[in-house]
N, C-alpha and C positions, 0 to 999 in steps of 0.2 A: 471754491467753485467759481466765485466771481472773477478771480484773477485768471483762471483757466479760460473763461468765456471771453475776457478781454484779449487774452493772448491769441485765441482762435480767430477772433474778429480781426486782429492785427495781421496775422499771416494770411488769412483769407482775403484781405484787402490788397494782397500782392506786395506786402512789405517784407524786407529782408531782416532776418535776425542775425546779429553779430555776436562774437564770442563773449563780450563783456555785458551783453544785455541780460536782463532777468528772463529766465525761461523755466517752464515746468520740468521737474525731474523726469517725467515720462517722456517728454520731447527730447531731452538730453540723452536718455538711455536709448531711445529709438535711433537717434542719429549715430551714437557710438556703435551700436550693433550694425546698422546698415552701412555706414561709411567704412568701418574697419573690415567688414566682410567683403565689401567691394574692393578694398585695397588688396586683401588676400587673393581674391580671384584674379586680379591683374598680375600678381606674381606667379600664380599657378599657370596663367596664360603663356608665360615664357617657356615652360618646360617642353611642350610638344615640338616647338620650333627649334629649341636648343639641340634636340636629338638629331635634327636634320641638317644642321649647318655644314657638316663635313660631307654629307651625302647629296646636297642640293645639286641639280644637274648642270649648273653653270656658275661662273664667278658673279654674274649679275644677280642671280637668285640667292647666292650666299650673302651678298651685300644687303639685299632687301631683307633677308631673314635677320641678319645682325641688327639692322636698323629697327626692325619690328621689336626684337627682344629688348633693345635699348629703350624704345618707347614704352613698353609694358613696365619695365623697371621704374621709369620716370613717373608713370601713372600711379603705380603703387606708392611711390614717395609723396606725390601730391596729396594722395588720399590719406596716408598715414599722418601727414602734417595737418590736414584738415581735421582728422579725428582728435589729434592732441590738443586742438584749441578748445575742446569740450571738457578737458580735465579740470575738475573743480575741487579736488581733494577728497570728495566723498564718492563720486562716480569715476572709477578708474578709466582713463582714456589714453594713457601713455602707450607708447609703441610696444614696450615689453609686455604689458598686460594683455593688449589685444592680440599680439602675436602668439603669446602662450595659450590664449583661448583657441587659436587655430591649431596649434601643435597638440593640444589635449583633446581636440575633437569637439570642443564646446561650440565653436563657431561653425554651425552646420552648413550654411550656404557657401562657405569657402570650398566645399567639396563638390559643388554643383557640376563642375566640368572636369571629370577625371577619366577621360577615355584615351586609349593609345592612338598614335598616328602611325598606322601600319604601312602606308605607302606615301609617295610624293603627292599623289592626288589628295590624300587626307589633309595635307598641309593647305592645299587649295580650298578644300571644303571647310576647314576650320576658319580660314580667312573670310570666305564668302558667307557662310552660314552663322558660325559662332560669333565672329566679330560683327556680322550684320545684325544679329539679334542684340548684341551688346550696344550697338549704335542706336537701335530702335529704343532701347531703354534709356540710354545716356542723353540723347537729344532732349528727351522729356525732362531729365534731371537738371538740365542747364537752368531751368526756371524754378528750381526748388527754393524753399523758404530760408535755408541756412546759407548765409553769405559765402563762407569759405568753401563749402561743398559746391555751391553753384559756380563759383569762379574756377574751381579745379575742373569741373565738368566742361567748361567752355574750352579750356586748353586741351583736355583729353579728346574731345569730339573732333577737333581739327586733325588729330593724328590717326584716330580710329578709322576714318573714312579711307585713308591710304591703305590700311591693312585689309579692308574689305575689297577694295579695287585690286590689290595685289593677289588675293586669293582667287577672285573671279577670273583674273587674267591667266593664272596657272591652269584652271579648269578649261578655259576657252582654248588654250594652246593644246591641251591634251585631247579635247573633243575634235579639234581640227587635224589631229594626227592619225595614227593607225587605229584599226578596230580595237586592238588590245589596249591602247592608251585611252580610248573612249570608254572601254569597259571598266578600266581603273577609276575613271571619273564617276561612272554610274555607281560602282561599288562604294565609293567614298560618300556620295550623296545618300545612298541607302543606309550607311552606318551613322551619319551625322544629322540626318533630317530630324528624327525624333528627339535626340539630345538637345538640339538647338531650340526646338519648341519648348522643351522642359525648362530651358533657362529663364523663361518668363515667370516661373514659379507656379504654384498650384492654381486651380480654378478659383475665381473670386469668392465663391461660397465656402471654400476651404482655407481661406487666407485672411484671418483676422488682423494680422499685422499690416497687410496691404491697405485695408480700409482705414486703419489708424494713421498710417503714413499719408494717405490722401487727405484726411481731415486736417493734418498739420501742414499740408502743401509741400511735403517732402517728395512724395510721388504725385504726379499730375494726371496719371492715367492708369486704369486697372490692368491687372495681369492679362485677363481675357481680351481686352480691347487691343493691347499691344501685340499679343500673339496673333490675333486676327489680322491686324495691319501688316505684320511681318509676312504672313502667308500670302496675303493679297499682292504684296510687292514682289515676293520671291518666286512664286509660281511662273509668271511670265519670263523671268530671268532664266529659270531652268528650261523652259520651252525654247528659248533662244539658243541655248547650248545644245538642244536636242536630247536632253536628259528627262527621265520620267520620275516624278515625285513618288516615293514608295508608300503611297496611301491609296488603296483601292476605293475608298469612300470620298476622295477629293473630287469635287465638281463645283462648277460655277452656279450660283443661285441668282437668277434674274431678279427675284423679288427683293432680296436683301442687298444685292449689289456686292456680295462678298462670296468667297469660296467656303463651301461646307467641307468639313474634314473629319477624319475618324478620331476615336478616343485615344488619348495619349497613354503610353504604358506607365501608368502612375505607380504600379508596384516597383518598377525599375527606379523611378524617381525617388521613392521613399528609401529604397536600398542604398542608392547613391548618397542621399542625405545622411544615412546612418554610418557612412564611411565604408560602404561595401562596393564602391565603384571599382571598375577594372584596374585603375592605377592609383586609387586613393592611398592605400597603405604604403606603396612604394614611394609615392611623391611626398607623403608626410615624413617618411623616414629620411628621404633626401634632405628635407628641410631641417629635421632634427640633427642629422649628421653635420650639416653646415653650421648649425648653432654650436654643436659640441667642438668641432675642429677649427672653426674660424672665428670664435668669439674674440680672439685677440685683435682682429681688425676693428671691431666695434669699440673695444676698450682703448685701442690706440687713438681712434678718431675722437673719442670722448675726452681722453687725456689732452690731446692737442687743442680741442675746443676750449677746455678749461684753462689751459696755459695761455691761449690767445686772449681769453676774457680777462684773466688776471693782468696780463701785460697792458691791455687796453685801459683797465681801471688805473693802473699805476702811472700810465702815461698822462692820463687826464688829471 
């Protein structure tokens, strides 16, 4: 207990914890869970865009989508690498273990965003709302207490802002087009508004892991606070586009200086977490298929790395 109190005092004094430092098992497990699931979600983020590369309306849009997919793959790699620094032989944090947790359905929050992109406007809404929600979370995580995770987030946030701007630009172009194009943008907003709000996680009183994460200075702000800030920032952006937020209870509250909003569809949130999201099973099967059919790529890379390591030792 005394060691835990000293550790809490250390991180709450804004000190960084590095991989070789002594840390509580509880802190290590929390980080493995959070960082690995963050990595999984970055890889999931590639899938909606990948389906639209060939159907994007111009060469410029195709190039932007390819760049975004490449970014998301890189983000996943940064985060898997940060997770692996927590592997101590007793608590498994290697990439195979954490990836298998996702494939088996054990890593629940990797399923948080499994919705189809039905139109080109959906790609814009995903960039604006989903990446926007991700940025709201990730800017806060740049100051987290674990050094490798904090440094990974600094790199990731620089690229995520591009994704949000790209999505907003897609919707702005549609809203300035024909009535049918603006209707597509409104339909996309209607589909993705609530899923984007659910990305911040459950309400604070239903999220024990969130409070623990804040005590350890991994999270710096609560789910409800981040969600409120996202709504306050996003509503004026929707108004600028001439789009209506699909929430009849949304209104500005002069007393609080924030928007009041309706109850989120928490039943849908729980179903998505259980693996019953619209695209969950299909996307997990896509990943399992990639594991089955393309394991030779990983094996070849590992064999080459082993060979280079042996040659380096022999040379020295």
